[in-house]
C-alpha positions in Angstrom: 115.8 112.4 167.4 113.1 109.8 166.7 114.3 106.7 165.0 112.4 105.8 161.8 111.1 102.2 161.7 112.2 100.3 158.7 110.4 97.2 157.5 112.1 93.8 157.4 112.2 93.9 153.6 113.8 97.4 153.5 116.4 96.2 156.0 117.3 93.2 153.9 117.5 95.3 150.7 119.6 97.9 152.4 122.0 95.2 153.7 122.4 93.9 150.1 123.1 97.4 148.7 125.6 98.1 151.5 127.5 94.8 151.1 127.7 95.3 147.3 130.2 98.1 148.0 132.6 95.4 149.2 132.1 93.2 146.1 134.9 92.7 143.6 134.6 94.9 140.6 133.9 92.2 138.0 130.5 93.3 136.8 127.0 93.7 138.1 125.9 90.0 137.8 129.1 88.7 139.3 128.8 91.1 142.2 125.3 89.7 143.0 126.7 86.1 142.7 129.5 87.1 145.1 127.0 88.5 147.5 124.7 85.5 147.7 127.1 82.6 147.0 130.6 83.6 148.0 130.2 85.5 151.2 128.5 84.7 154.5 128.0 88.3 155.5 124.6 88.7 153.7 123.2 85.5 155.2 124.4 86.5 158.7 122.6 89.8 158.5 119.6 88.1 156.9 119.3 85.8 159.9 119.9 88.7 162.3 117.1 90.7 160.6 114.7 87.8 160.9 115.6 87.3 164.5 115.0 90.9 165.4 111.8 90.9 163.5 110.6 87.9 165.6 111.6 89.7 168.8 109.7 92.8 167.8 106.7 90.8 167.0 106.9 88.5 170.0 107.6 85.3 168.1 110.1 83.6 170.5 110.5 80.1 169.0 111.6 81.2 165.6 113.9 83.9 167.1 115.6 81.0 168.9 115.9 79.0 165.8 117.6 81.8 163.9 120.0 82.4 166.7 121.0 78.7 166.7 121.4 78.8 162.9 123.8 81.8 163.3 125.8 79.9 165.9 125.9 76.6 164.2 126.4 77.7 160.6 128.6 80.8 161.1 129.9 80.7 164.7 128.7 84.2 165.4 126.7 85.6 168.3 124.6 88.7 167.7 122.4 90.1 170.4 118.9 90.8 169.3 119.1 94.1 171.3 122.2 95.2 169.3 121.7 97.9 166.7 123.5 96.7 163.6 123.7 99.1 160.6 123.3 98.1 157.0 126.0 96.4 155.0 128.1 95.3 157.9 130.7 92.9 156.5 131.9 89.9 158.5 135.0 88.8 156.6 135.5 85.8 159.0 132.4 85.4 161.2 133.7 82.7 163.6 134.2 84.0 167.1 132.5 87.4 166.6 130.3 88.4 169.5 128.2 91.6 169.5 126.6 91.7 172.9 123.8 93.5 174.7 122.8 96.9 173.3 126.0 97.5 171.3 125.7 99.8 168.3 127.4 99.1 165.0 127.3 101.7 162.1 126.8 101.0 158.4 129.5 99.3 156.3 131.7 98.3 159.3 134.1 95.5 158.6 134.8 92.7 161.1 137.9 90.7 160.4 137.1 87.8 162.8 137.1 86.8 166.4 135.9 90.2 167.6 134.0 91.1 170.7 131.8 94.1 171.4 130.8 93.8 175.0 131.3 94.9 178.5 133.3 93.7 181.5 131.2 95.3 184.1 127.7 94.8 182.5 127.0 98.5 182.3 127.2 100.3 179.0 127.9 98.5 175.7 130.2 100.0 173.0 129.2 102.1 170.0 131.0 101.8 166.7 130.6 104.3 163.9 130.3 103.7 160.1 133.0 102.5 157.8 135.1 101.2 160.6 137.6 98.4 160.2 138.0 96.1 163.3 141.1 93.9 163.1 141.2 90.2 163.9 140.9 89.4 167.6 140.1 93.0 168.6 137.9 93.7 171.6 135.9 96.8 172.1 134.6 97.0 175.7 132.9 99.1 178.4 131.0 101.7 176.5 133.9 102.8 174.3 132.9 104.9 171.3 134.7 104.3 168.0 134.2 107.2 165.5 133.5 106.9 161.8 136.3 105.6 159.5 138.5 104.5 162.4 140.7 101.4 162.3 141.2 99.1 165.3 144.4 97.0 165.0 144.5 93.2 165.4 144.2 91.9 169.0 143.7 95.4 170.3 141.6 96.0 173.5 139.7 99.2 173.3 138.3 100.6 176.5 138.4 104.3 175.8 137.0 106.4 173.0 138.6 106.4 169.6 138.1 109.5 167.5 136.8 109.5 163.9 139.5 108.7 161.4 142.0 107.4 164.0 143.9 104.1 164.3 144.0 102.4 167.6 146.4 99.5 168.5 147.7 97.6 171.5 146.6 96.4 174.9 145.2 98.7 176.1 144.6 100.4 172.8 146.3 103.7 172.2 145.8 106.1 169.3 148.7 105.4 166.8 147.9 107.7 164.0 145.2 110.0 162.7 144.0 108.9 159.3 142.8 112.3 158.2 146.0 114.1 157.4 145.7 117.8 156.6 148.2 119.0 154.0 149.3 122.6 153.9 149.9 124.5 150.7 153.7 124.4 151.1 154.0 120.9 152.5 157.4 119.2 152.4 158.7 116.2 154.3 159.9 117.2 157.7 162.7 114.8 158.6 162.8 115.8 162.2 159.4 114.5 163.2 158.5 112.2 160.2 155.4 114.0 159.2 154.3 115.5 155.9 
């Protein structure tokens, strides 16, 4: 599958649209004010898009300036080789590191002090869309996290997490599957605690 190139301005607009889904429901104007004035997520993505634009167009000095702005202003390290989807929300940006060629899907939420990296410098992790990554969680060594999964706080993920699952612990284990199928005659089963 061939990846379609998107312009810098389309990236920036898509980030704004994606982040508005996280905005408080106070009205259209207040959502835009929230986006530009009350959250750092848009500006982090804006600097990242500028940095990757500079890298693609072989403008090294300004790419370095944008990296330093990310580090100094927001305490975040985003590799220019990483593929970061639109509308990724950094609730607390300090300590977030997305290294190498890691992949992050659209509308993923980082709760702070997270690492997407590798121990053995081989393959970087891939995170799907609409994923919530808890504070202090680490995703390492080529692990793949499926869409709508949740990673618990301080978890260390080194193996794949299926879509819709919740992973917790060190090393992370699948705790529950978020997608629960309900049969037509479902009732509470007191023996195994499932619906």
